[in-house]
N, C-alpha and C positions, 0 to 999 in steps of 0.2 A: 264553706269550701273555697280555697283560693282559686283565682282564675288560672286555669291550666293552659299553657301554650305548648302544644305538641309540635315539634319541628323535626320530623324525621330527616335524617341526613340528606337523602335525595331531594326532599321537598325544601329543606332549608337552603341547599345549594342552588336550587332553581330560582331563588330570590336574589342571588348574588350576581346579577348581571349588569354589564355596562357600567363599571366604576367600582370604586373601593367600598364594597359592602353596602351599596345603595342601589335602589332600583332605577332602571332607565327612565321610567315615567316620572319619578320624583326628580331625577337629575335634570330633566329638560325644563324644570321650573325654577331652578336655583342657580345662583352664582357661586362658583367654587373659588375659594381663596386658599392658595397653598402657602403654608407658613414658610418664611425664609429659613433655609437650612444651610448655614455656612459650611458645616462639616461635609455635607453631601456635595455641594458645589466644588469644594476643595478637592474632594476625592475624585470627582469627574475630571478635573484638570490634571490630576496627578496619575491617572490610570495608565498603566503600561500593558494591559492585556491585549494581545493581538486577536482581532475578531474578524472573521470572514463571513460575509452575509450573502444569502441567496434567497430570492423571492420565488416561490413555487405556486403558481396559480392553480386553482382547481380546474380540471379539464372541462372544456365546453360541453362535452357529452354527459357530464355528471352534475346534476343540480340537486342540492340538498339544503333543507332548512337549517339555519345555524343552530348548533347545539354542541355543548361541550361534553355530552355524556359518553361519546365514543372516541374522544381525542386522546391518543396515547403518545403523541409526538410524531415519530416517523409514520406510524400507522394511524389512520383515521377511519373509524367505522361510522357510517352515515346512514340515517333513515331516509330513503328516497321514496318516490311515489309507489314503486313496484317492489320494494324489499330492502334488505340490508346490503350495503355496498362497503367495500374496503378500498381506500386510496392509500398507496404507498408513496410517501413524499420523496424517497430516495430514487426509486425507479420511475416515479410519476405515472405508474400504471394503476388501473383500477378495475374492479370487477364485482359482479354480484355474488354475494355470499350465500344468500338464501331468501326465501319469502318471509314476510312478517316484519316485525320491528322490535326494538329494544329500548330500555330506558337507562341501562348502565352496562359497562363492559369491565371485566376484571383487568387488573393492571398488567397481567401477562398476555392479555389479548386472546385468551382461549375460550372464555365463557362470557355470556351476556345474560342479563335479567330481562324478562318480559312479563307482562300481565295479560292474560286472556280471560275475559269474563270474570274479572276480579280474582283470578287464581294465578299465583306467582309460579314461574318456571325458570329454570336455568337452562340456557341454550348452549350446546357444544358447537362453537363456531366452525369447527373443522368437519364435523359429521352432520350437523343440523339437528341432532337429537335433542329433544326437549325432556327435561326431568322435572316433575312436579316437586316442589320444595317440601310440602307437608301433606300428609294424608287428610288433615283437617283444614277447614277454611281459616286463613290467617286474618287477623283483625286489621292489620295495617300493611303498607308496602314494606318491602325488605330491601336491604342493600348488602353488598359483599363485605365480608369480614376479613378476608385474606386476599393476598395478591393473586392466588391461583384460581379463585372463584369456586372453591370447593366447600366453603362455609359462608353462611349469610347471617346477618343480624335481622331479627324481627323485633321491632321496638314498638310497644303499644301501651295504652293506658290500662292499668289493671283494675281489678274489682274494688281495691281498697284505696282509691285515689292516689295510686302510686304509678310509677313507670316500670314496666317489665322489659328487660333486655334479654332476649332469647337468642341463643346461638344454635344454629341448626346445621348439622352435617348433611350436605345435599345427597350424598350417596346412600348412607344408611339411615337417614332421618333422625339420628340421635340428637337430643336436645339438652341444652344446659342453660339455666336462666339465673338472672340476678334481678333484684328489686331495689328501687331507691329507698325503700323503707321510710322511717320517720326522721332519718338523719340528713336527708337532702330534701330541700323544699321543692314542691312541684312547680312553683311559679318561676318562669324564665329558665328552667332546666334545659340545657341544650343537648341535642342528641348526637353530638360528634363522638360517638363511642369508638374506642379502640381496644383490641385484645391486649391483655397483659399475661405474664406467666402465671399469675394468680389473680383471676377475676378479669375486670375490665377497667379502663380509664374513661371517665366522663368529665365534661366541664359543666359548670353551673353554679348554683347557689345552695349553700347548706342551710339547715334550719335556723341558724343564727344570723342569716343574711349575708354571709361572706361568700363572695364569688371566687372561683378558682378551679384548679384541677384536682380531681378526686379519684381514688381507686376504690371500686367496690370489690372487696375480696370475696372468695368463695365463702358462703355462709352469710353474705350480705353485710359484713362488717365494713364500715366506710373509713378509709384512710385518707387524710389530707396530704396531698402531694405538693401543691404550690398554691399559696394564697398570702395575703398581706393583712395586717391588722387594719390598715386604712383602705383596703379594697383593691381587688384585681379582677378583671373580667377577661376571660379567654375566649376568643372567637375560633381559633384553630391553633394546633400545636404539633410539634414533632420533637422527639428525643434526639439530641445531639450525642448524648452518652447516657449512661445510667445516672449521672449526676447533674445533667443540665438539659434544659429544653429551650427551643426557640418558639415564640408564639406571637400571634397578632392579637391585639386586644387593648385594654386600657389599664393604666396604673396611675393612681392619684389623679384621675380625670384627664390624663394625657394619653391619647390614643397613639398607637404605633406598633412597630415590630420590635420585640425585645428578646434578649437572651437572659435566662435566669439560672443561677446556680441553685440547685435544690437544697443545698446545705445551709443557705442563709436566706434572708428575706429581701435581699436586694435584687433588682433587675436592671439590666443595662439596656438603655434605649438605643436601638440601631437606626431606625427610620421613624421620624415623627409623622403623625397624622395631622389633621387640620380641622378647622371648624368653619362653617358658613352660617348664614342667617337661619337655616332650618335645622342645624345640629352638627354633630361631629362625624367625620369620616375616618376610616381606619385603612391603612394600606394593607394589601394582600401580598403573600409571598409564595414561592414554590422552591422547596429545598431540593438540591441535587442528590442523587443516590449515594454519592460518597460523603455527603454532608459537609462539603467544603465550599459550596457556592449557593447563592440564592438568586432567583429572579424576584423583583418586587415592582409594584406599580404605584403611580400617583395620578389623580385626576387633574385635568387642566381644561379651562374654558378657552375656546378659540372662536371669537366673535359670538355668535348665538349657538354654536355647537359645543358639545362636550366630548372631549377626547381623553386618551390615556397615554401617559409616558411609561415606558418599561425600562428597567435597569437590571444589570447583572453586577454582582459583587462577590468577592471572596470573603469567607469567614475566617478571621484570624483572632483566636481567643474569644474575647468579648467585644470585638469591633469588626466593622466591615472595611475592607481595603480594595483597591483597584476597582472602584465603582465605575461603570461605563453605561451610558445611555444607549440602549438597543433600538428602541422605537420612540419616536417623538410625534405626538398628536395622532396616535393610531386609533383605529376603530376596532376595539375589542368587544366581542359579544359578552364576555364575562370577565370577572377579576382574574388576575394572572395565575392564581392557584388552580383555576379551571381551564383557562385558555392557553396556558403554557405547559410545556413538559420537557423532560430531559432524556437524553440517550442513556443507555445503561452504564456507559463509561464516564458519564458526567462531562463530556467534552463538547457536546452539541445540544443546543436547545431549540425547540420548535414552538412557535407562537402563531395562532391562527387569527385572522381578521375576518370581518363579515361585511356584507353589503347592506347599508342602512336602508336602502330603498325597498328591498324585497326580503330582507332578513335571511339571506342565503350565505353559505360559506364562500369567502372570496379567495384568500391567499394564505398559504402557510409560509411564514417567515422563518428561515433557517439560519442559525448563527453558530459557527464553529469557533469555539473559544480556546485559544492556545494557552500555554503557560507563560508566566511573566518572563 
């Protein structure tokens, strides 16, 4: 039997703190060298995006351990000592929502996931009502499958040395499942599953050792969506259209953020990753709702400390334009895909920083990005 690495989405994300896909503990022991990127520096110099910046500190009366789980941008749900709180970055008001705690909030901010004595529940954050996800005990933790928080993924190791992706409707408990079968290898299979019109998308390795993006169709047929003969590894991805994706990962041993046309085998490198004495690092990104802009990050060493630079850029075809640095030498608790977020109209971005001394939320940095 191959060594199986189960990395449930919520658990996999938990490891992506303080730097580009590397743990904070590991980073404190290494020297990071960022590759020279002439194209990036040129874009920074040429950027004409008007940007308005506001720093919004967390109120003194609200103290919460740093966590990206409830960060939705303007709204920030926080686990505090005596319950769940909501902080609104626009009004700068906060208040207690309910007792208890959570480990994930739906993208629309209406539902949250919690676990009580190893039983998973969905919380209605407006009424406080808890709904048990399944009548039977679930084998692994679950994560939301849609923005509304009305469906969840339950991903676990099956009886036949496979992975089972179970989609559960929270209200009526209806279930639908897919299995990796023998077409996808169990080793290094990543659990970043996303719903498709037919089946689900997963990233990982097929039985021939090729990494990439795959679609498990209804009936468990596996369709190859994006891979290369000489190798592609996808850490995270988003569809820009039905014909193209943006992803962070590695192509031909070059880590970075890429755009790929699904009709051919070529991928366009947008932001290069780098390498240090202990391995390679990959930049993270956060795509805007209109799919026209991204935030992305790079690690940087300042003396004996390790910081993060954050940038914004517009997507123009297969290239980035108007790149601008938003944060220099910042203390981000997590990679930008988790510690950054966008407003619904894609005109404002919010990024939260944390206090390294006590690991509490510090400030929300708000950037209003105008048109060129």
